[in-house]
C-alpha positions in Angstrom: 1.2 1.2 8.4 3.0 0.4 11.6 4.7 -2.9 12.5 2.0 -3.6 15.2 -0.7 -3.8 12.6 1.4 -5.9 10.2 2.1 -8.3 13.0 -1.7 -8.5 13.8 -2.4 -9.2 10.1 0.0 -12.1 10.2 -1.4 -13.4 13.5 -4.9 -13.4 12.1 -3.7 -15.2 9.0 -2.0 -17.9 11.0 -5.0 -18.3 13.2 -7.4 -18.6 10.2 -5.3 -21.5 8.8 -5.0 -23.2 12.2 -8.4 -23.0 13.8 -10.5 -20.4 12.0 -11.6 -16.9 12.9 -14.6 -15.5 14.6 -16.8 -13.0 12.8 -15.2 -10.1 14.6 -11.7 -11.3 13.7 -12.7 -11.7 10.1 -13.9 -8.1 10.0 -10.7 -6.9 11.7 -8.7 -8.8 9.2 -10.5 -7.3 6.3 -10.1 -3.8 7.7 -6.4 -4.3 8.3 -5.8 -5.8 4.9 -7.6 -2.9 3.2 -5.5 -0.4 5.2 -2.3 -2.3 4.3 -3.2 -2.2 0.5 -4.1 1.4 0.7 -0.8 2.2 2.4 1.1 0.2 -0.1 -0.6 2.0 -3.0 0.1 5.4 -1.5 3.7 4.7 -0.9 4.1 3.4 -4.5 2.4 6.5 -5.9 4.6 8.7 -3.9 7.7 7.0 -5.2 6.5 7.2 -8.8 5.7 10.9 -8.4 9.3 11.5 -7.4 11.0 9.8 -10.4 12.7 12.1 -12.9 13.3 10.8 -16.4 15.9 12.3 -18.8 14.7 12.4 -22.4 17.0 11.9 -25.4 17.1 15.7 -25.9 18.5 16.1 -22.4 15.4 17.5 -20.8 14.3 16.1 -17.5 10.7 15.3 -16.8 9.2 14.5 -13.4 6.6 11.7 -13.6 4.6 13.3 -10.9 4.4 16.6 -12.7 3.7 14.9 -16.1 1.0 12.6 -14.9 -0.7 15.0 -12.4 0.4 13.7 -8.9 -2.6 11.4 -8.8 -3.2 10.6 -5.2 -6.3 8.4 -5.7 -6.5 4.8 -4.7 
């Protein structure tokens, strides 16, 4: 998610607290929030898939390979 969208999420939040949002702005806010959460989950999953763990026996296991590189939300 780009900085422009994050900035817009924050603008809509501040406006909702100050004066309220129109129906169109509420829908926009919901869409942007969902996109933000989906992006966050995807980034976290990607990071977890790239973690290697060394077992006590010295073998190295990649979490992504072990748990199937799940890319679902």
